[in-house]
N, C-alpha and C positions, 0 to 999 in steps of 0.2 A: 705386042701391038694392041689399041682396043682404041673404037670407035662405038660411040653414041647407042646408048639404045632407041629405038623411036618409045613414044608416050603411049603410042596405038599399043592394045594386048598383040601378040602373036597369034596366028590360028592356033599354035599347040595351046596358047594361054584361051582364047577364046573356049575353045573345048573341054579345059577346066572347070572356066565359068558353065558351062552349060551341064555338066555332070553337075559340078557341086549344086546348082539351081535347082536341078532334078529330084538329089536324091534329099534336100530340103525340105521339097514341096512334098517328095513323097512318104517321109516320116509319118508325117500323121496319119497316115494312115491307119498305120501301125499301131498308133497311140489308139483311132477309131474302134478299132477291131481289141484292142485291149480294154477299153471301156464297154462296147458292145457285151464282150466277156464273162465281165463284172460282174453283170445282171447274175448270175448263176455259179461263179467261180473264183475263189480268194484271192485278190493280187498277187501275194505270194505263189501261189500255183502257177499263175498266168508269168508270173514272169520267170517262173523256172523251166512254162512252156517255149519262150520266146529263146530261150538260150539252146532247150533243145532240139527244138524243129527248125534253130539256124542252123543245128551242126548236121545236122540231113542232108543240105543244102553245100556249108562249108567246108565240111570237113573231106569229102571225094575233091572238092575241087586243090585243097592245100595238099591233098597223097599225092595228086596227079601232076602238082607242080615241084614237090619236095620227096616225093617219095619216102619213107619209114623212119628220115628227119624231118618229119613235117609240124613239129612241134619245133619251140626255141628251145635249145640247148644252153642257152647262158639267162644271166639278170631273172631267173625263176621267182626267188622273192618277190622283185620290180612285178612283174608280170603279173603276180598272184594278187601283191596289193591295191595295184590299178584296176583289176577286175572286181576286184570286193568293195573299192568306189563305185566303180559303175554299175552290180549290181544292186549296191543299196540304194545307188540314187533313182534306178528301176523300181526299182520295190515301193519307194515313196511316188516315185508319180504316178504308177499306176494306180496305188492306193488313192492317191491325190483326185485322179478322173475318175475313180467311182464315188465319188463325194461332188465332186463342181465338175462345172463347165470344161471343156477340152482349151478352148481359147482362154480361159480364167485361170487356169493350172501351168499352162506354156509361159503366159506372162509373169508369174510369180518366178518360176524355174529358169529364167534367163536371166536371172539375178547373178548367176552362177559365173560367167566368161568376166564379169566384172572383180567379185570377191577373188578369182584365179589370180588377177592383173594385182590385185593387192598383197594376195599371199603369198606372191610371186616374191616379194619385199624382204617379208621373214625367213620364208624357206631359202629361198634361190638366190639369195644376196641385191637381187635388182633394184634397180636405182626408185626414190618414192620423187614421183614426178610431179609437176599439176597437173596432165592430164588424167593420173590416176588417183587423183583425190576430187579432182571433179568429175570423174567416170562415177566414183564411190558415192560418194552426194546425190546423183541424179539417180544412180542406182537403189541407195537406199530410200529420196524420196519417193520414188517409184514403187518400191516395193511396197512401204507403209501405206501411198492409196489404192494398190492391190488390193492385200491382205484387209485395211480397213478395220483397225483394232476400235476404233470408239464405234463403229456400229454393230460390236461382237464376233466375236472372233470366227474364224469361219476354219474349220479343221481341212477342206482338200486345199486350201490356198497356202496355209502352213506346212503344208505335207509338199506342195507344190515350192515353197523356199526350201524347206529340209531337203527336196530332189536337187534344186541347185546347188548346196551349198558341198552335200558330195559328189556333184558335177565338177565345182571346182578342185576338190580334191584330188578328184580322177584326173583334170588338168597340169594339175600341180606336179602330182606325183609320175604324169608321163611326161613332162618336161625334166623333173629331177632324175630321171633315170636314164636320159638321153638313152635308149635303149636302138642296136644299131640291129636288132632279127629285123628279117624278111615281112613287108607288112601283111602277109597272106600266113603268115605261123604263125603270128602275134595275135590273128584275130580267132586262126583254129584255139590256141591256147585259152582265146578269153570264152568264146562258144563255149569250150569243154567242160573248164576249168568253174566257170560260172555253173550251169548244168549242177555239175559234182557238188559244189559248194549250197545250189539251193536245193538239192533233192531231199536231205531233213525235212527243212519247212513243207516242199510241195506236198511230201507222204504224212504231212502233219495237218495238213489243209487239204487232203486229196481228196478230188470230185472226177464223175468220169464223162468226157465232154461226148458227145454221141450229136449224130449227123452230121448237118451241114456247123455244129461247132467245133468240129475234130477238123474241117476242112477250114473255117478261121484262123486256126491253127496254125495247118500246113502254109498260110498264104500270110499270118503272117512273120514266120519262121523264111521264108522264101524275100518277104520284099523286105527286111531285117539287112538278109544279108545281100542283097541287092543294092540298097544304099550305104551298105560298109563298102561292098566294090565301087562301087560308084565313085565315096568320097576317096578312098585311096586312091585311084585313078586320076581324081580331079588336083590331088596335090603331088602327083607326076609332072603336072603339065601346067600348072601356075602358081604362082608364088601364095603361102598361105597369109598374108597382109592384101591379096586381092580377094582371095576367095573367103575369109573371115566376114567382111560385113552379108555374105549371102546367107549364115548361118539363119538370119532372123528371115527368111521365106518361112521357114518353120511355123513360126508364129501368124503367118498369114496361110497356109496352108490348114491351120488348126483349124483356123477361123470359118475358112470353107469347110473342111469338115465336120466341123461340130453345126454348123448350119444345115448343110443338105443332111446329114445322117441322123442328128441329135435335133434339130429346129430352135440352137443355140447361139446367139449373139453377144460380142461381151456388149456390156452397157458401155456408159459416159465415164462412169468414173475408173474400170478397167483400161479404157482405150488411151485415157490420161496417162495413168500409171505407166502403160504397154508403152505406150511413144518416150518417156521419160528413160527406160530401161534402157531400151533401143538406144535411145541421145546417147546415152551413157556407156552403151556396149561401141559405138562408132567412134565416139571418139578415141577410143581405145585404137584402132587399129588405121583412121584417118591419116592418110601420107602427106607426108608434108611437103610443101611445094620444091620444084626440083625432084624428087623422088623418080622419076621418068628418068633419069638424065645419068643414072648409073653406065661405066663401063662394062663390055663385055668383050671377054678375051676373044682373039679371032687366032 
């Protein structure tokens, strides 16, 4: 027997929305810390530190939940590839914000979800729809406006686009793998393998954090772990289509952090480009009319 679901979000869904919104608004604080640290440390070293200090919080949690089998035991190649793309995206992003304002780089970075939708056609055999083409056009125009090649190429914004490309590949490999691993185990693997993979680069660019810098790195790891936890929990309470638009709150958080900490505000050109990129992303997740009339087994 089936009965119509209410079009209003349930209490569980509202909890998921609240967790996702909080995570997206909190993530830019990690980026703000990374930008602050980039004044005295290499972006590659900071990227390693984010993974390494996240391990301090994630690994005890994973071991408490899963015991000595806290790491995934299957699809390790897929896990490693996903982590490589995630780490590459973070390295490019941290390098970008050492050159350019946080909100500007985040705007360029958000071409990633749109590119992932297009790559899903080639790599996952998904249908090429008018909605995807429209999103691609809007995202491409928005990215061109943000990067502004006619005004002279900005290294930070180009690195931000590169970070978005690797984030798209991370999304594609995540979908293609269809991993059934426990999310906490997946996160533990990503933190541990990411730290190990970036260790040679960190050693090559080694610098010793002193005083407040060490506290900043510890805080960066703690916030990263908290954001991952909130995101994982959010997807257990609400549908992905409901949560996906909330990812653009990260852009709002970047504007806030950029203004409060670095006294940076995006100009009109960045604002227009970001609006087009966001519009393209929202086209991809817009629900069709009547989507709320699905049935639920009783």
